[in-house]
C-alpha positions in Angstrom: 21.6 -44.1 -2.5 18.8 -41.7 -4.0 18.1 -38.6 -2.2 14.8 -38.4 -0.3 12.7 -35.8 -1.9 10.5 -33.5 0.3 8.2 -30.6 -0.9 7.0 -28.1 1.6 4.0 -25.9 0.7 2.6 -22.7 2.2 6.0 -21.9 3.8 7.6 -18.6 4.4 11.2 -17.5 3.8 12.1 -17.7 7.5 10.5 -21.0 7.9 12.4 -22.2 4.7 15.5 -21.0 6.5 14.8 -22.9 9.8 13.8 -26.2 8.1 16.9 -26.2 5.7 19.1 -26.2 8.8 17.6 -29.5 10.0 18.0 -31.8 6.9 21.4 -33.0 5.6 22.7 -33.8 2.2 20.7 -37.1 2.0 17.5 -35.0 1.5 16.4 -32.9 -1.4 14.1 -30.2 -0.5 11.7 -28.2 -2.4 9.9 -25.1 -1.0 6.8 -23.3 -2.3 4.8 -20.3 -0.8 1.7 -21.4 -2.6 -0.8 -24.0 -1.6 -0.8 -27.3 -3.0 -3.8 -27.7 -5.1 -4.9 -29.7 -8.4 -3.5 -27.0 -10.6 0.0 -27.4 -9.3 0.2 -31.2 -8.6 2.8 -31.7 -11.0 5.2 -30.2 -8.6 5.0 -33.4 -6.3 5.1 -35.9 -9.0 8.4 -37.3 -8.0 8.5 -36.4 -4.2 8.5 -39.0 -1.4 7.1 -36.6 1.3 4.9 -33.5 1.0 4.4 -31.1 4.1 1.4 -28.7 3.9 -0.6 -26.4 6.0 -4.5 -26.2 6.2 -5.3 -24.3 2.8 -4.0 -27.2 0.8 -6.8 -29.6 0.2 -5.4 -33.0 -0.5 -8.2 -34.5 -2.8 -8.3 -37.9 -4.6 -7.1 -36.4 -7.8 -4.0 -35.1 -6.1 -3.4 -38.5 -4.3 -3.9 -40.2 -7.9 -1.3 -38.1 -9.4 1.4 -38.2 -6.7 2.7 -41.8 -7.7 5.7 -41.8 -5.5 4.4 -40.2 -2.4 4.6 -42.0 0.9 3.9 -39.5 3.5 1.6 -36.6 3.9 3.0 -34.5 6.9 0.5 -31.6 7.8 1.9 -28.8 9.9 -1.5 -28.5 11.7 -3.5 -30.5 14.5 -6.5 -30.9 12.2 -6.4 -33.0 9.2 -9.9 -32.5 7.6 -8.2 -30.9 4.7 -7.0 -34.4 3.8 -8.6 -37.4 2.0 -7.7 -39.8 4.6 -9.7 -42.5 3.0 -7.9 -42.1 -0.4 -4.5 -41.8 1.3 -4.9 -45.1 3.3 -6.2 -46.7 -0.1 -2.8 -45.7 -1.8 -0.8 -46.7 1.1 0.3 -43.1 1.9 0.8 -42.4 5.6 -0.5 -39.0 7.2 0.8 -37.3 10.4 0.0 -34.1 12.2 1.2 -31.9 14.9 -1.0 -32.6 17.9 0.3 -30.2 20.3 2.1 -27.0 19.7 0.3 -24.0 20.8 -2.1 -24.5 23.5 -1.0 -21.3 25.3 -0.6 -19.5 22.0 -4.1 -19.8 20.8 -5.5 -19.3 24.5 -3.5 -16.0 24.5 -5.0 -14.7 21.2 -8.4 -15.7 22.6 -8.0 -13.4 25.5 -6.6 -10.6 23.1 -9.8 -10.9 21.2 -11.8 -11.0 24.4 -10.1 -7.9 25.9 -10.3 -6.0 22.6 -14.0 -6.3 22.4 -14.6 -6.1 26.3 -12.6 -2.6 26.3 -13.2 -1.5 23.0 -9.3 -1.3 22.1 -10.0 -1.8 18.3 -12.5 1.3 18.3 -10.1 3.4 20.6 -7.1 2.8 18.4 -8.9 3.8 15.1 -10.0 7.0 16.9 -6.7 8.0 18.5 -4.8 7.6 15.1 -7.2 10.0 13.7 -6.5 12.6 16.5 -10.0 12.0 18.3 -9.5 11.2 22.1 -13.3 11.4 22.9 -14.4 8.6 25.4 -17.9 8.5 24.0 -19.0 5.0 23.1 -15.9 3.5 24.5 -17.0 2.3 27.9 -16.3 -1.3 28.3 -17.1 -3.9 31.0 -15.1 -6.0 33.6 -14.2 -9.7 33.0 -14.4 -10.3 36.8 -17.4 -12.3 37.7 -18.5 -12.8 34.2 -19.4 -16.3 33.0 -17.2 -17.7 30.3 -18.6 -20.7 28.4 -15.9 -22.9 26.9 -17.0 -25.3 24.2 -14.2 -27.8 24.1 -12.2 -28.1 27.3 -9.3 -30.0 25.8 -5.6 -28.7 25.9 -6.3 -25.4 24.4 -9.6 -25.1 26.4 -7.9 -25.7 29.7 -5.2 -23.0 29.1 -8.2 -20.6 28.3 -9.9 -21.7 31.5 -6.8 -21.1 33.6 -6.5 -17.6 32.2 -10.1 -17.0 32.9 -9.7 -17.9 36.5 -6.9 -15.3 36.7 -9.4 -12.7 35.6 -11.8 -13.8 38.4 -14.1 -15.2 35.8 -16.7 -18.0 36.4 -16.3 -20.7 34.0 -18.5 -23.3 32.6 -17.5 -25.9 29.9 -19.4 -28.3 27.4 -17.2 -31.4 26.4 -18.3 -35.0 26.0 -15.0 -36.0 27.8 -15.1 -34.6 31.3 -11.5 -34.1 33.0 -12.4 -34.8 36.7 -9.1 -33.8 37.9 -9.0 -30.2 36.3 -12.8 -30.1 37.3 -11.7 -30.1 40.9 -8.6 -28.1 40.7 -10.1 -25.2 38.6 -13.6 -25.3 40.1 -15.0 -26.0 36.7 -18.5 -26.8 35.8 -19.4 -29.0 33.0 -22.9 -28.1 31.6 -25.0 -29.3 28.5 -24.6 -27.1 25.4 -27.9 -25.5 25.7 -27.3 -24.2 29.4 -23.7 -22.9 28.2 -25.5 -21.0 25.5 -28.0 -19.5 27.6 -25.9 -18.4 30.5 -22.4 -17.6 29.3 -21.6 -13.8 28.9 -18.7 -14.7 26.6 -18.6 -17.9 24.4 -15.3 -19.4 23.1 -15.0 -22.3 20.8 -11.9 -24.8 21.4 -13.1 -28.0 20.0 -11.8 -29.7 16.9 -13.8 -29.7 13.6 -15.4 -33.0 12.7 -18.6 -34.6 11.5 -19.9 -34.5 15.1 -19.0 -30.7 15.6 -20.0 -29.5 12.3 -22.5 -26.6 12.8 -22.5 -27.4 16.6 -24.0 -23.8 17.0 -26.8 -23.3 14.3 -30.1 -21.8 13.6 -31.9 -24.1 15.8 -29.9 -23.2 19.0 -28.8 -19.7 18.3 -31.7 -18.4 20.0 -30.8 -19.8 23.2 -27.7 -17.6 23.4 -27.9 -15.0 26.3 -28.7 -11.6 24.7 -25.6 -9.3 24.1 -23.0 -12.2 24.8 -19.5 -12.0 23.2 -18.5 -14.8 20.8 -15.0 -15.8 20.0 -14.0 -18.5 17.5 -10.2 -19.5 17.2 -11.0 -23.1 16.3 -12.8 -23.7 12.9 -15.4 -21.7 11.1 -17.4 -24.9 10.3 -18.3 -25.4 13.8 -20.8 -22.6 13.4 -23.4 -22.4 10.8 -22.7 -19.3 8.7 -26.2 -18.2 8.6 -26.7 -18.6 12.3 -23.5 -16.5 13.0 -24.5 -13.6 10.6 -28.0 -13.6 12.2 -26.7 -13.5 15.6 -24.6 -10.4 14.8 -27.4 -8.6 12.8 -30.0 -9.3 15.4 -27.9 -8.3 18.4 -27.8 -11.8 20.0 -24.1 -11.5 19.9 -23.1 -8.3 21.5 -19.6 -8.6 19.5 -17.6 -11.2 17.9 -13.9 -12.0 17.7 -13.2 -14.3 14.7 -9.9 -15.7 13.9 -11.6 -18.2 11.4 -14.6 -17.3 9.1 -16.3 -18.8 6.2 -14.3 -18.8 2.9 -11.1 -17.6 4.8 -8.9 -19.3 2.2 -10.5 -17.2 -0.6 -9.1 -14.1 1.2 -5.7 -15.0 0.1 -6.7 -15.0 -3.5 -9.0 -12.2 -3.8 -6.6 -10.2 -6.1 -7.2 -13.0 -8.5 -11.0 -13.1 -8.3 -11.4 -11.1 -11.5 -9.5 -13.6 -13.6 -10.9 -16.8 -12.3 -14.3 -18.4 -12.7 -15.4 -18.1 -9.1 -18.3 -19.9 -7.8 -21.3 -17.8 -6.7 -21.1 -19.2 -3.1 -17.4 -18.1 -2.9 -18.3 -14.6 -3.9 -21.2 -14.6 -1.5 -18.8 -15.8 1.5 -16.4 -12.9 0.6 -19.2 -10.3 0.6 -20.6 -11.4 3.9 -17.1 -11.2 5.5 -16.4 -7.8 4.1 -19.8 -6.6 5.5 -18.7 -8.1 8.9 -15.4 -6.2 8.8 -17.4 -2.9 8.7 -19.1 -3.6 11.9 -17.6 -1.9 15.1 -18.3 -4.8 17.3 -16.7 -7.5 15.1 -13.0 -8.1 15.1 -11.6 -10.3 12.4 -8.0 -11.8 12.5 -6.5 -13.7 9.5 -6.3 -17.3 11.2 -3.2 -16.0 13.3 -4.0 -17.5 16.8 -1.4 -20.2 16.3 1.2 -17.8 14.8 3.9 -16.9 17.4 7.6 -17.3 17.0 7.7 -20.1 19.7 4.6 -22.0 18.4 5.8 -22.0 14.7 9.0 -23.5 15.8 7.3 -26.0 17.8 5.3 -26.8 14.5 8.3 -27.2 12.4 10.2 -29.1 14.9 7.5 -31.7 15.2 6.9 -31.9 11.6 10.7 -32.4 10.8 10.7 -35.2 13.6 7.6 -36.9 12.1 9.5 -37.0 8.7 12.6 -38.1 9.9 10.9 -40.8 12.3 8.7 -42.0 9.3 11.9 -42.7 7.1 13.7 -44.1 10.1 10.6 -46.5 10.8 10.3 -45.1 14.3 7.2 -43.8 16.1 5.8 -40.5 14.9 2.3 -38.7 15.2 0.5 -40.9 12.7 -3.1 -40.2 11.6 -3.4 -43.0 9.1 
């Protein structure tokens, strides 16, 4: 019986060790630190299953060249980086990890909120320089402030629970109201416009889709309460880039904590920029991000909200179970 070939991309050395322990001799495993793209698609020409993360864009060209591919297992909840239509057309199944880090992402969200509200990032830089002055470091209490949660799903609900622990008022925008949690948490659902205009802190936890693309944009950014903090640990495409930069430049946002940002995948490849023909819009995105990095009221983290020891293990466990269940023709977290 031929071995089942599985290729893992965007995987670390520690993750490789963890995964190898979960498969027996009936499987042949291949591991790559780099993302899967059209330049290295030859690596999967003979594999049955490919496992990727969010920076691997599975295009029609990749699918056309992966003649033996039966399953794409993304190690993420979102799957907008995969051409589902072409996968389905070529009878390639796609699965994801729908739940893995609700508390993990929520905790990172509050790490960003607390850093901005108490100026921890500024204080850290000062103290390592030997400067212990308090000037310009005065923060504000979270108690009695209004937190606006865009997307009150599993992650959003964890954020809301934490906010209640801080004594915050919480409002949420979500087309699907959870009436049970609404009563339990004293949660008020409001239209997006009301959330933007009344929240002291705005945080995004909805999935990225055609419906949520540029949910916050140049048309509604003026509704935001002056000086509100803005947190995004979801997807950058939910906010129109020009609206984000304008809100920060004009002081509409008093501060921003961004775990996702326009062109973030390019940050991994900046050392190669001088040897590649890089589209102008990509260079522009990098320049804008570098400008944001120099602002004292902006904190950027490298898409790490999901990245805890426990969450990564849950991601790998679910991915492995998805693959084995697919092969055994059992139930798994199927997208298409």
